[in-house]
All heavy atoms as TSV, in Angstrom:
chain	resi	resn	atom	element	x	y	z
A	1	MET	N	N	-4.779	12.856	-1.167
A	1	MET	CA	C	-4.116	13.970	-0.534
A	1	MET	C	C	-3.473	13.551	0.787
A	1	MET	O	O	-2.429	14.064	1.154
A	1	MET	CB	C	-5.132	15.086	-0.313
A	1	MET	CG	C	-4.540	16.342	0.203
A	1	MET	SD	S	-3.486	17.051	-1.048
A	1	MET	CE	C	-2.925	18.489	-0.239
A	2	SER	N	N	-4.098	12.617	1.457
A	2	SER	CA	C	-3.527	12.178	2.732
A	2	SER	C	C	-2.226	11.405	2.520
A	2	SER	O	O	-1.366	11.397	3.409
A	2	SER	CB	C	-4.526	11.326	3.492
A	2	SER	OG	O	-4.768	10.122	2.819
A	3	GLU	N	N	-2.076	10.771	1.354
A	3	GLU	CA	C	-0.845	10.019	1.093
A	3	GLU	C	C	0.361	10.943	0.995
A	3	GLU	O	O	1.437	10.626	1.499
A	3	GLU	CB	C	-0.966	9.198	-0.195
A	3	GLU	CG	C	-1.951	8.064	-0.125
A	3	GLU	CD	C	-3.362	8.500	-0.497
A	3	GLU	OE1	O	-3.533	9.648	-0.959
A	3	GLU	OE2	O	-4.290	7.696	-0.309
A	4	ILE	N	N	0.190	12.084	0.345
A	4	ILE	CA	C	1.316	13.008	0.206
A	4	ILE	C	C	1.648	13.664	1.548
A	4	ILE	O	O	2.812	13.909	1.851
A	4	ILE	CB	C	1.069	14.051	-0.901
A	4	ILE	CG1	C	2.388	14.692	-1.297
A	4	ILE	CG2	C	0.077	15.100	-0.486
A	4	ILE	CD1	C	2.373	15.337	-2.639
A	5	LEU	N	N	0.640	13.910	2.372
A	5	LEU	CA	C	0.909	14.440	3.705
A	5	LEU	C	C	1.649	13.416	4.561
A	5	LEU	O	O	2.525	13.768	5.352
A	5	LEU	CB	C	-0.383	14.870	4.376
A	5	LEU	CG	C	-1.087	16.085	3.754
A	5	LEU	CD1	C	-2.408	16.334	4.460
A	5	LEU	CD2	C	-0.194	17.298	3.816
A	6	GLN	N	N	1.303	12.150	4.397
A	6	GLN	CA	C	2.008	11.091	5.099
A	6	GLN	C	C	3.465	11.012	4.627
A	6	GLN	O	O	4.376	10.833	5.440
A	6	GLN	CB	C	1.309	9.761	4.879
A	6	GLN	CG	C	1.914	8.620	5.647
A	6	GLN	CD	C	1.178	7.312	5.402
A	6	GLN	OE1	O	0.305	7.222	4.544
A	6	GLN	NE2	N	1.531	6.305	6.146
A	7	LEU	N	N	3.689	11.179	3.314
A	7	LEU	CA	C	5.049	11.189	2.774
A	7	LEU	C	C	5.851	12.347	3.354
A	7	LEU	O	O	6.998	12.171	3.771
A	7	LEU	CB	C	5.014	11.274	1.250
A	7	LEU	CG	C	6.363	11.441	0.547
A	7	LEU	CD1	C	7.183	10.173	0.686
A	7	LEU	CD2	C	6.162	11.796	-0.908
A	8	PHE	N	N	5.242	13.538	3.407
A	8	PHE	CA	C	5.935	14.688	3.974
A	8	PHE	C	C	6.258	14.458	5.446
A	8	PHE	O	O	7.343	14.831	5.920
A	8	PHE	CB	C	5.097	15.952	3.820
A	8	PHE	CG	C	5.039	16.477	2.407
A	8	PHE	CD1	C	3.965	17.238	2.003
A	8	PHE	CD2	C	6.032	16.221	1.488
A	8	PHE	CE1	C	3.889	17.735	0.712
A	8	PHE	CE2	C	5.974	16.696	0.189
A	8	PHE	CZ	C	4.901	17.463	-0.195
A	9	GLY	N	N	5.360	13.846	6.170
A	9	GLY	CA	C	5.604	13.543	7.576
A	9	GLY	C	C	6.744	12.569	7.767
A	9	GLY	O	O	7.579	12.731	8.669
A	10	GLN	N	N	6.814	11.554	6.932
A	10	GLN	CA	C	7.880	10.566	7.032
A	10	GLN	C	C	9.231	11.188	6.699
A	10	GLN	O	O	10.234	10.922	7.374
A	10	GLN	CB	C	7.595	9.387	6.111
A	10	GLN	CG	C	6.451	8.530	6.564
A	10	GLN	CD	C	6.046	7.495	5.525
A	10	GLN	OE1	O	6.376	7.606	4.340
A	10	GLN	NE2	N	5.316	6.493	5.970
A	11	ILE	N	N	9.275	12.016	5.672
A	11	ILE	CA	C	10.533	12.674	5.314
A	11	ILE	C	C	10.941	13.666	6.398
A	11	ILE	O	O	12.126	13.792	6.724
A	11	ILE	CB	C	10.412	13.341	3.930
A	11	ILE	CG1	C	10.290	12.259	2.849
A	11	ILE	CG2	C	11.603	14.240	3.646
A	11	ILE	CD1	C	10.051	12.780	1.466
A	12	PHE	N	N	9.970	14.350	6.989
A	12	PHE	CA	C	10.271	15.260	8.097
A	12	PHE	C	C	10.841	14.495	9.280
A	12	PHE	O	O	11.798	14.946	9.927
A	12	PHE	CB	C	9.004	16.020	8.500
A	12	PHE	CG	C	9.203	16.980	9.619
A	12	PHE	CD1	C	9.892	18.166	9.415
A	12	PHE	CD2	C	8.704	16.700	10.884
A	12	PHE	CE1	C	10.076	19.056	10.456
A	12	PHE	CE2	C	8.886	17.587	11.921
A	12	PHE	CZ	C	9.575	18.776	11.713
A	13	LEU	N	N	10.298	13.331	9.574
A	13	LEU	CA	C	10.810	12.502	10.665
A	13	LEU	C	C	12.247	12.055	10.389
A	13	LEU	O	O	13.094	12.072	11.289
A	13	LEU	CB	C	9.904	11.290	10.889
A	13	LEU	CG	C	10.265	10.367	12.034
A	13	LEU	CD1	C	10.132	11.107	13.359
A	13	LEU	CD2	C	9.373	9.147	12.027
A	14	ILE	N	N	12.537	11.685	9.154
A	14	ILE	CA	C	13.903	11.302	8.795
A	14	ILE	C	C	14.846	12.494	8.960
A	14	ILE	O	O	15.973	12.346	9.437
A	14	ILE	CB	C	13.953	10.732	7.363
A	14	ILE	CG1	C	13.304	9.354	7.331
A	14	ILE	CG2	C	15.391	10.640	6.850
A	14	ILE	CD1	C	13.197	8.738	5.967
A	15	ALA	N	N	14.387	13.685	8.568
A	15	ALA	CA	C	15.220	14.882	8.725
A	15	ALA	C	C	15.489	15.179	10.195
A	15	ALA	O	O	16.612	15.557	10.568
A	15	ALA	CB	C	14.545	16.067	8.055
A	16	ILE	N	N	14.482	14.993	11.042
A	16	ILE	CA	C	14.677	15.210	12.484
A	16	ILE	C	C	15.678	14.200	13.044
A	16	ILE	O	O	16.561	14.553	13.839
A	16	ILE	CB	C	13.330	15.131	13.232
A	16	ILE	CG1	C	12.420	16.268	12.812
A	16	ILE	CG2	C	13.529	15.118	14.743
A	16	ILE	CD1	C	12.933	17.640	13.151
A	17	ILE	N	N	15.565	12.950	12.626
A	17	ILE	CA	C	16.514	11.919	13.077
A	17	ILE	C	C	17.927	12.273	12.630
A	17	ILE	O	O	18.889	12.125	13.397
A	17	ILE	CB	C	16.092	10.528	12.545
A	17	ILE	CG1	C	14.815	10.072	13.243
A	17	ILE	CG2	C	17.200	9.505	12.722
A	17	ILE	CD1	C	14.192	8.831	12.633
A	18	GLN	N	N	18.085	12.779	11.419
A	18	GLN	CA	C	19.400	13.161	10.927
A	18	GLN	C	C	19.968	14.339	11.720
A	18	GLN	O	O	21.151	14.338	12.077
A	18	GLN	CB	C	19.325	13.516	9.448
A	18	GLN	CG	C	20.673	13.848	8.837
A	18	GLN	CD	C	20.575	14.145	7.354
A	18	GLN	OE1	O	19.485	14.298	6.816
A	18	GLN	NE2	N	21.713	14.229	6.710
A	19	ILE	N	N	19.142	15.314	12.021
A	19	ILE	CA	C	19.608	16.475	12.780
A	19	ILE	C	C	20.024	16.071	14.197
A	19	ILE	O	O	21.068	16.500	14.698
A	19	ILE	CB	C	18.527	17.569	12.798
A	19	ILE	CG1	C	18.371	18.173	11.410
A	19	ILE	CG2	C	18.853	18.648	13.817
A	19	ILE	CD1	C	17.157	19.067	11.257
A	20	VAL	N	N	19.228	15.229	14.830
A	20	VAL	CA	C	19.548	14.794	16.195
A	20	VAL	C	C	20.811	13.933	16.203
A	20	VAL	O	O	21.679	14.083	17.076
A	20	VAL	CB	C	18.346	14.035	16.814
A	20	VAL	CG1	C	18.730	13.338	18.097
A	20	VAL	CG2	C	17.195	14.995	17.039
A	21	SER	N	N	20.949	13.056	15.228
A	21	SER	CA	C	22.149	12.215	15.198
A	21	SER	C	C	23.393	13.039	14.898
A	21	SER	O	O	24.470	12.740	15.425
A	21	SER	CB	C	21.990	11.088	14.176
A	21	SER	OG	O	21.926	11.622	12.875
A	22	ASP	N	N	23.278	14.087	14.076
A	22	ASP	CA	C	24.427	14.954	13.833
A	22	ASP	C	C	24.830	15.718	15.085
A	22	ASP	O	O	26.008	16.024	15.278
A	22	ASP	CB	C	24.118	15.950	12.708
A	22	ASP	CG	C	24.309	15.345	11.325
A	22	ASP	OD1	O	24.946	14.275	11.236
A	22	ASP	OD2	O	23.830	15.953	10.350
A	23	ALA	N	N	23.865	16.022	15.926
A	23	ALA	CA	C	24.179	16.736	17.162
A	23	ALA	C	C	24.937	15.842	18.145
A	23	ALA	O	O	25.786	16.337	18.896
A	23	ALA	CB	C	22.894	17.241	17.812
A	24	PHE	N	N	24.653	14.548	18.131
A	24	PHE	CA	C	25.302	13.646	19.085
A	24	PHE	C	C	26.598	13.032	18.571
A	24	PHE	O	O	27.403	12.549	19.353
A	24	PHE	CB	C	24.343	12.527	19.496
A	24	PHE	CG	C	23.261	12.993	20.424
A	24	PHE	CD1	C	21.934	12.917	20.053
A	24	PHE	CD2	C	23.572	13.496	21.668
A	24	PHE	CE1	C	20.932	13.347	20.906
A	24	PHE	CE2	C	22.580	13.927	22.536
A	24	PHE	CZ	C	21.254	13.860	22.154
A	25	ILE	N	N	26.794	13.005	17.268
A	25	ILE	CA	C	27.997	12.391	16.697
A	25	ILE	C	C	29.068	13.468	16.548
A	25	ILE	O	O	28.845	14.505	15.938
A	25	ILE	CB	C	27.694	11.738	15.334
A	25	ILE	CG1	C	26.728	10.576	15.502
A	25	ILE	CG2	C	28.977	11.261	14.667
A	25	ILE	CD1	C	26.264	9.970	14.196
A	26	ASP	N	N	30.245	13.197	17.094
A	26	ASP	CA	C	31.375	14.103	16.957
A	26	ASP	C	C	31.971	13.925	15.559
A	26	ASP	O	O	32.444	12.841	15.219
A	26	ASP	CB	C	32.418	13.805	18.031
A	26	ASP	CG	C	33.591	14.749	17.973
A	26	ASP	OD1	O	33.423	15.882	17.476
A	26	ASP	OD2	O	34.678	14.357	18.440
A	27	LYS	N	N	31.921	14.976	14.767
A	27	LYS	CA	C	32.379	14.861	13.387
A	27	LYS	C	C	33.885	14.760	13.268
A	27	LYS	O	O	34.398	14.327	12.244
A	27	LYS	CB	C	31.848	16.042	12.581
A	27	LYS	CG	C	30.369	15.974	12.396
A	27	LYS	CD	C	29.858	17.084	11.528
A	27	LYS	CE	C	28.361	16.866	11.387
A	27	LYS	NZ	N	27.624	18.042	11.099
A	28	GLY	N	N	34.601	15.134	14.301
A	28	GLY	CA	C	36.060	15.038	14.253
A	28	GLY	C	C	36.547	13.604	14.385
A	28	GLY	O	O	37.341	13.125	13.577
A	29	SER	N	N	36.048	12.909	15.398
A	29	SER	CA	C	36.548	11.558	15.648
A	29	SER	C	C	35.682	10.477	14.995
A	29	SER	O	O	36.155	9.368	14.785
A	29	SER	CB	C	36.630	11.295	17.151
A	29	SER	OG	O	35.335	11.371	17.721
A	30	MET	N	N	34.424	10.800	14.682
A	30	MET	CA	C	33.524	9.807	14.084
A	30	MET	C	C	33.016	10.293	12.726
A	30	MET	O	O	31.813	10.306	12.470
A	30	MET	CB	C	32.344	9.542	15.003
A	30	MET	CG	C	32.686	8.969	16.327
A	30	MET	SD	S	31.179	8.641	17.239
A	30	MET	CE	C	31.805	8.350	18.852
A	31	ALA	N	N	33.935	10.673	11.860
A	31	ALA	CA	C	33.542	11.218	10.556
A	31	ALA	C	C	32.849	10.156	9.697
A	31	ALA	O	O	31.881	10.459	8.997
A	31	ALA	CB	C	34.760	11.763	9.834
A	32	MET	N	N	33.329	8.939	9.771
A	32	MET	CA	C	32.741	7.866	8.956
A	32	MET	C	C	31.318	7.551	9.418
A	32	MET	O	O	30.427	7.341	8.591
A	32	MET	CB	C	33.611	6.615	9.047
A	32	MET	CG	C	33.178	5.535	8.110
A	32	MET	SD	S	33.348	6.105	6.412
A	32	MET	CE	C	33.492	4.588	5.580
A	33	GLN	N	N	31.103	7.537	10.721
A	33	GLN	CA	C	29.770	7.259	11.246
A	33	GLN	C	C	28.804	8.380	10.861
A	33	GLN	O	O	27.645	8.121	10.529
A	33	GLN	CB	C	29.824	7.101	12.752
A	33	GLN	CG	C	28.539	6.616	13.359
A	33	GLN	CD	C	28.661	6.393	14.855
A	33	GLN	OE1	O	29.605	6.870	15.494
A	33	GLN	NE2	N	27.719	5.676	15.418
A	34	SER	N	N	29.258	9.606	10.861
A	34	SER	CA	C	28.427	10.733	10.456
A	34	SER	C	C	28.038	10.619	8.981
A	34	SER	O	O	26.886	10.874	8.606
A	34	SER	CB	C	29.173	12.046	10.706
A	34	SER	OG	O	28.424	13.129	10.245
A	35	LYS	N	N	28.988	10.225	8.150
A	35	LYS	CA	C	28.701	10.044	6.726
A	35	LYS	C	C	27.702	8.909	6.507
A	35	LYS	O	O	26.812	9.019	5.662
A	35	LYS	CB	C	29.983	9.754	5.949
A	35	LYS	CG	C	30.870	10.946	5.781
A	35	LYS	CD	C	32.131	10.573	5.005
A	35	LYS	CE	C	33.087	11.738	4.954
A	35	LYS	NZ	N	34.339	11.385	4.253
A	36	LEU	N	N	27.854	7.829	7.256
A	36	LEU	CA	C	26.937	6.697	7.115
A	36	LEU	C	C	25.515	7.071	7.505
A	36	LEU	O	O	24.554	6.664	6.847
A	36	LEU	CB	C	27.421	5.511	7.941
A	36	LEU	CG	C	28.615	4.750	7.388
A	36	LEU	CD1	C	29.060	3.675	8.374
A	36	LEU	CD2	C	28.277	4.126	6.060
A	37	VAL	N	N	25.369	7.859	8.570
A	37	VAL	CA	C	24.041	8.294	8.992
A	37	VAL	C	C	23.423	9.192	7.924
A	37	VAL	O	O	22.238	9.058	7.588
A	37	VAL	CB	C	24.113	9.002	10.368
A	37	VAL	CG1	C	22.819	9.715	10.682
A	37	VAL	CG2	C	24.452	8.004	11.452
A	38	ASN	N	N	24.218	10.110	7.374
A	38	ASN	CA	C	23.709	10.991	6.333
A	38	ASN	C	C	23.303	10.218	5.083
A	38	ASN	O	O	22.259	10.496	4.482
A	38	ASN	CB	C	24.753	12.051	5.981
A	38	ASN	CG	C	24.924	13.072	7.075
A	38	ASN	OD1	O	24.023	13.293	7.874
A	38	ASN	ND2	N	26.089	13.686	7.118
A	39	ILE	N	N	24.094	9.246	4.686
A	39	ILE	CA	C	23.768	8.429	3.510
A	39	ILE	C	C	22.523	7.596	3.772
A	39	ILE	O	O	21.655	7.477	2.903
A	39	ILE	CB	C	24.977	7.545	3.116
A	39	ILE	CG1	C	26.094	8.427	2.549
A	39	ILE	CG2	C	24.575	6.476	2.105
A	39	ILE	CD1	C	27.406	7.702	2.333
A	40	ALA	N	N	22.410	7.031	4.974
A	40	ALA	CA	C	21.230	6.223	5.305
A	40	ALA	C	C	19.961	7.070	5.299
A	40	ALA	O	O	18.917	6.627	4.797
A	40	ALA	CB	C	21.421	5.559	6.665
A	41	CYS	N	N	20.047	8.287	5.808
A	41	CYS	CA	C	18.874	9.169	5.801
A	41	CYS	C	C	18.502	9.572	4.383
A	41	CYS	O	O	17.321	9.623	4.029
A	41	CYS	CB	C	19.136	10.398	6.655
A	41	CYS	SG	S	19.193	10.043	8.416
A	42	PHE	N	N	19.500	9.850	3.553
A	42	PHE	CA	C	19.232	10.187	2.158
A	42	PHE	C	C	18.591	9.017	1.424
A	42	PHE	O	O	17.602	9.192	0.697
A	42	PHE	CB	C	20.529	10.602	1.455
A	42	PHE	CG	C	20.358	10.828	-0.009
A	42	PHE	CD1	C	19.764	11.984	-0.475
A	42	PHE	CD2	C	20.787	9.880	-0.924
A	42	PHE	CE1	C	19.588	12.192	-1.844
A	42	PHE	CE2	C	20.618	10.073	-2.279
A	42	PHE	CZ	C	20.021	11.235	-2.745
A	43	LEU	N	N	19.131	7.822	1.602
A	43	LEU	CA	C	18.577	6.647	0.926
A	43	LEU	C	C	17.177	6.314	1.430
A	43	LEU	O	O	16.322	5.883	0.653
A	43	LEU	CB	C	19.510	5.454	1.091
A	43	LEU	CG	C	20.823	5.530	0.312
A	43	LEU	CD1	C	21.693	4.319	0.625
A	43	LEU	CD2	C	20.575	5.644	-1.175
A	44	GLY	N	N	16.928	6.514	2.707
A	44	GLY	CA	C	15.588	6.294	3.242
A	44	GLY	C	C	14.577	7.252	2.633
A	44	GLY	O	O	13.473	6.858	2.256
A	45	SER	N	N	14.952	8.518	2.506
A	45	SER	CA	C	14.057	9.503	1.891
A	45	SER	C	C	13.848	9.198	0.413
A	45	SER	O	O	12.733	9.322	-0.107
A	45	SER	CB	C	14.624	10.903	2.051
A	45	SER	OG	O	14.710	11.249	3.398
A	46	LEU	N	N	14.912	8.806	-0.268
A	46	LEU	CA	C	14.797	8.459	-1.690
A	46	LEU	C	C	13.879	7.265	-1.889
A	46	LEU	O	O	13.045	7.253	-2.801
A	46	LEU	CB	C	16.183	8.169	-2.270
A	46	LEU	CG	C	16.237	7.809	-3.749
A	46	LEU	CD1	C	15.811	9.002	-4.597
A	46	LEU	CD2	C	17.632	7.362	-4.124
A	47	TYR	N	N	13.995	6.261	-1.012
A	47	TYR	CA	C	13.121	5.101	-1.091
A	47	TYR	C	C	11.655	5.494	-0.905
A	47	TYR	O	O	10.778	5.031	-1.640
A	47	TYR	CB	C	13.517	4.056	-0.044
A	47	TYR	CG	C	12.515	2.942	0.082
A	47	TYR	CD1	C	12.437	1.950	-0.882
A	47	TYR	CD2	C	11.625	2.901	1.147
A	47	TYR	CE1	C	11.499	0.932	-0.783
A	47	TYR	CE2	C	10.686	1.900	1.257
A	47	TYR	CZ	C	10.632	0.914	0.285
A	47	TYR	OH	O	9.693	-0.074	0.380
A	48	LEU	N	N	11.386	6.361	0.062
A	48	LEU	CA	C	10.006	6.782	0.310
A	48	LEU	C	C	9.428	7.540	-0.886
A	48	LEU	O	O	8.280	7.314	-1.281
A	48	LEU	CB	C	9.939	7.656	1.557
A	48	LEU	CG	C	10.158	6.940	2.883
A	48	LEU	CD1	C	10.232	7.949	4.020
A	48	LEU	CD2	C	9.063	5.927	3.137
A	49	VAL	N	N	10.226	8.417	-1.486
A	49	VAL	CA	C	9.746	9.184	-2.639
A	49	VAL	C	C	9.510	8.274	-3.833
A	49	VAL	O	O	8.482	8.375	-4.522
A	49	VAL	CB	C	10.731	10.318	-2.979
A	49	VAL	CG1	C	10.407	10.957	-4.317
A	49	VAL	CG2	C	10.728	11.364	-1.884
A	50	LEU	N	N	10.439	7.363	-4.114
A	50	LEU	CA	C	10.266	6.447	-5.249
A	50	LEU	C	C	9.090	5.505	-5.023
A	50	LEU	O	O	8.343	5.213	-5.964
A	50	LEU	CB	C	11.549	5.658	-5.494
A	50	LEU	CG	C	12.709	6.454	-6.078
A	50	LEU	CD1	C	13.945	5.571	-6.199
A	50	LEU	CD2	C	12.336	7.048	-7.413
A	51	ASN	N	N	8.909	5.045	-3.809
A	51	ASN	CA	C	7.773	4.189	-3.490
A	51	ASN	C	C	6.467	4.942	-3.711
A	51	ASN	O	O	5.509	4.394	-4.266
A	51	ASN	CB	C	7.873	3.695	-2.050
A	51	ASN	CG	C	6.837	2.656	-1.722
A	51	ASN	OD1	O	6.300	2.004	-2.615
A	51	ASN	ND2	N	6.555	2.497	-0.442
A	52	PHE	N	N	6.421	6.210	-3.300
A	52	PHE	CA	C	5.235	7.032	-3.522
A	52	PHE	C	C	4.979	7.224	-5.011
A	52	PHE	O	O	3.834	7.115	-5.474
A	52	PHE	CB	C	5.411	8.386	-2.835
A	52	PHE	CG	C	4.263	9.323	-3.063
A	52	PHE	CD1	C	3.098	9.185	-2.334
A	52	PHE	CD2	C	4.345	10.327	-4.008
A	52	PHE	CE1	C	2.034	10.043	-2.538
A	52	PHE	CE2	C	3.293	11.190	-4.218
A	52	PHE	CZ	C	2.130	11.045	-3.488
A	53	LEU	N	N	6.038	7.497	-5.773
A	53	LEU	CA	C	5.876	7.707	-7.215
A	53	LEU	C	C	5.321	6.470	-7.903
A	53	LEU	O	O	4.367	6.556	-8.687
A	53	LEU	CB	C	7.208	8.105	-7.854
A	53	LEU	CG	C	7.648	9.540	-7.679
A	53	LEU	CD1	C	9.043	9.741	-8.259
A	53	LEU	CD2	C	6.674	10.470	-8.352
A	54	PHE	N	N	5.921	5.326	-7.646
A	54	PHE	CA	C	5.487	4.118	-8.335
A	54	PHE	C	C	4.122	3.637	-7.861
A	54	PHE	O	O	3.374	3.057	-8.631
A	54	PHE	CB	C	6.523	3.001	-8.171
A	54	PHE	CG	C	7.734	3.205	-9.031
A	54	PHE	CD1	C	8.966	3.434	-8.469
A	54	PHE	CD2	C	7.627	3.172	-10.408
A	54	PHE	CE1	C	10.085	3.626	-9.262
A	54	PHE	CE2	C	8.734	3.360	-11.213
A	54	PHE	CZ	C	9.975	3.588	-10.637
A	55	THR	N	N	3.776	3.877	-6.611
A	55	THR	CA	C	2.501	3.406	-6.088
A	55	THR	C	C	1.348	4.301	-6.510
A	55	THR	O	O	0.326	3.814	-7.001
A	55	THR	CB	C	2.554	3.325	-4.550
A	55	THR	OG1	O	3.622	2.468	-4.176
A	55	THR	CG2	C	1.248	2.788	-3.997
A	56	TYR	N	N	1.493	5.607	-6.341
A	56	TYR	CA	C	0.363	6.505	-6.534
A	56	TYR	C	C	0.398	7.241	-7.872
A	56	TYR	O	O	-0.600	7.269	-8.591
A	56	TYR	CB	C	0.292	7.516	-5.386
A	56	TYR	CG	C	0.031	6.852	-4.066
A	56	TYR	CD1	C	1.030	6.732	-3.110
A	56	TYR	CD2	C	-1.206	6.287	-3.781
A	56	TYR	CE1	C	0.796	6.106	-1.909
A	56	TYR	CE2	C	-1.448	5.651	-2.579
A	56	TYR	CZ	C	-0.445	5.570	-1.652
A	56	TYR	OH	O	-0.678	4.930	-0.469
A	57	ILE	N	N	1.531	7.817	-8.228
A	57	ILE	CA	C	1.587	8.645	-9.436
A	57	ILE	C	C	1.525	7.774	-10.687
A	57	ILE	O	O	0.666	7.969	-11.547
A	57	ILE	CB	C	2.845	9.526	-9.427
A	57	ILE	CG1	C	2.920	10.386	-8.167
A	57	ILE	CG2	C	2.912	10.378	-10.689
A	57	ILE	CD1	C	1.792	11.379	-8.020
A	58	PHE	N	N	2.424	6.810	-10.813
A	58	PHE	CA	C	2.424	5.959	-11.998
A	58	PHE	C	C	1.206	5.055	-12.046
A	58	PHE	O	O	0.741	4.689	-13.116
A	58	PHE	CB	C	3.718	5.142	-12.086
A	58	PHE	CG	C	4.942	5.975	-12.333
A	58	PHE	CD1	C	6.153	5.638	-11.766
A	58	PHE	CD2	C	4.898	7.111	-13.123
A	58	PHE	CE1	C	7.280	6.397	-11.975
A	58	PHE	CE2	C	6.023	7.893	-13.345
A	58	PHE	CZ	C	7.213	7.526	-12.770
A	59	GLY	N	N	0.668	4.701	-10.894
A	59	GLY	CA	C	-0.561	3.908	-10.858
A	59	GLY	C	C	-1.731	4.683	-11.429
A	59	GLY	O	O	-2.572	4.127	-12.142
A	60	ASN	N	N	-1.797	5.975	-11.128
A	60	ASN	CA	C	-2.866	6.806	-11.680
A	60	ASN	C	C	-2.686	7.031	-13.173
A	60	ASN	O	O	-3.661	7.111	-13.915
A	60	ASN	CB	C	-2.933	8.146	-10.951
A	60	ASN	CG	C	-3.477	7.997	-9.551
A	60	ASN	OD1	O	-4.178	7.031	-9.254
A	60	ASN	ND2	N	-3.145	8.936	-8.688
A	61	PHE	N	N	-1.445	7.156	-13.631
A	61	PHE	CA	C	-1.204	7.307	-15.061
A	61	PHE	C	C	-1.618	6.051	-15.831
A	61	PHE	O	O	-2.163	6.127	-16.923
A	61	PHE	CB	C	0.260	7.615	-15.356
A	61	PHE	CG	C	0.627	9.060	-15.167
A	61	PHE	CD1	C	1.832	9.400	-14.615
A	61	PHE	CD2	C	-0.235	10.073	-15.553
A	61	PHE	CE1	C	2.182	10.725	-14.436
A	61	PHE	CE2	C	0.100	11.400	-15.388
A	61	PHE	CZ	C	1.312	11.731	-14.817
A	62	SER	N	N	-1.339	4.906	-15.254
A	62	SER	CA	C	-1.679	3.671	-15.970
A	62	SER	C	C	-3.190	3.445	-16.040
A	62	SER	O	O	-3.669	2.828	-16.980
A	62	SER	CB	C	-0.992	2.471	-15.314
A	62	SER	OG	O	-1.540	2.245	-14.037
A	63	THR	N	N	-3.928	3.954	-15.069
A	63	THR	CA	C	-5.379	3.831	-15.142
A	63	THR	C	C	-5.969	4.921	-16.027
A	63	THR	O	O	-7.036	4.708	-16.618
A	63	THR	CB	C	-6.017	3.918	-13.754
A	63	THR	OG1	O	-5.646	5.135	-13.127
A	63	THR	CG2	C	-5.597	2.739	-12.885
A	64	ALA	N	N	-5.303	6.066	-16.137
A	64	ALA	CA	C	-5.813	7.148	-16.981
A	64	ALA	C	C	-5.613	6.837	-18.464
A	64	ALA	O	O	-6.444	7.161	-19.302
A	64	ALA	CB	C	-5.148	8.467	-16.622
A	65	PHE	N	N	-4.487	6.226	-18.785
A	65	PHE	CA	C	-4.176	5.878	-20.160
A	65	PHE	C	C	-4.192	4.362	-20.284
A	65	PHE	O	O	-3.606	3.648	-19.477
A	65	PHE	CB	C	-2.796	6.397	-20.562
A	65	PHE	CG	C	-2.666	7.886	-20.423
A	65	PHE	CD1	C	-1.899	8.420	-19.410
A	65	PHE	CD2	C	-3.343	8.745	-21.287
A	65	PHE	CE1	C	-1.773	9.787	-19.268
A	65	PHE	CE2	C	-3.217	10.105	-21.154
A	65	PHE	CZ	C	-2.437	10.640	-20.144
A	66	ASN	N	N	-4.853	3.877	-21.310
A	66	ASN	CA	C	-4.949	2.428	-21.520
A	66	ASN	C	C	-3.741	1.971	-22.335
A	66	ASN	O	O	-3.706	2.129	-23.545
A	66	ASN	CB	C	-6.263	2.096	-22.238
A	66	ASN	CG	C	-6.533	0.611	-22.258
A	66	ASN	OD1	O	-5.836	-0.141	-21.596
A	66	ASN	ND2	N	-7.533	0.221	-23.007
A	67	PHE	N	N	-2.736	1.420	-21.657
A	67	PHE	CA	C	-1.548	0.939	-22.327
A	67	PHE	C	C	-1.801	-0.482	-22.821
A	67	PHE	O	O	-2.270	-1.338	-22.063
A	67	PHE	CB	C	-0.340	0.952	-21.391
A	67	PHE	CG	C	0.076	2.327	-20.977
A	67	PHE	CD1	C	-0.004	2.725	-19.649
A	67	PHE	CD2	C	0.535	3.233	-21.925
A	67	PHE	CE1	C	0.386	3.976	-19.267
A	67	PHE	CE2	C	0.921	4.503	-21.545
A	67	PHE	CZ	C	0.847	4.883	-20.222
A	68	PRO	N	N	-1.471	-0.775	-24.066
A	68	PRO	CA	C	-1.674	-2.151	-24.561
A	68	PRO	C	C	-0.658	-3.111	-23.965
A	68	PRO	O	O	0.491	-2.763	-23.718
A	68	PRO	CB	C	-1.459	-2.006	-26.070
A	68	PRO	CG	C	-0.597	-0.797	-26.233
A	68	PRO	CD	C	-0.950	0.116	-25.102
A	69	ALA	N	N	-1.087	-4.314	-23.727
A	69	ALA	CA	C	-0.196	-5.349	-23.193
A	69	ALA	C	C	0.561	-5.994	-24.365
A	69	ALA	O	O	0.008	-6.225	-25.428
A	69	ALA	CB	C	-0.999	-6.405	-22.452
A	70	PHE	N	N	1.831	-6.256	-24.144
A	70	PHE	CA	C	2.638	-6.864	-25.196
A	70	PHE	C	C	2.705	-8.343	-25.030
A	70	PHE	O	O	2.833	-8.913	-24.048
A	70	PHE	CB	C	4.050	-6.275	-25.197
A	70	PHE	CG	C	4.061	-4.841	-25.606
A	70	PHE	CD1	C	4.238	-3.827	-24.691
A	70	PHE	CD2	C	3.890	-4.502	-26.929
A	70	PHE	CE1	C	4.263	-2.518	-25.062
A	70	PHE	CE2	C	3.902	-3.175	-27.318
A	70	PHE	CZ	C	4.092	-2.172	-26.390
């Protein structure tokens, strides 16, 4: 349970960083930089979620079900 709370905290921190960076970046003159920050925050959150899935969720499934080795 603590792992999912840690995941939520990390994603919340990324969201705060995105909100603060959007406040400081002028979208009129620095549109490309704003897009890059948004894409980086999205990819960071996606990485954290996929890492959580493969580490904890799929790990528990593989121990619950005995998959034969090929």
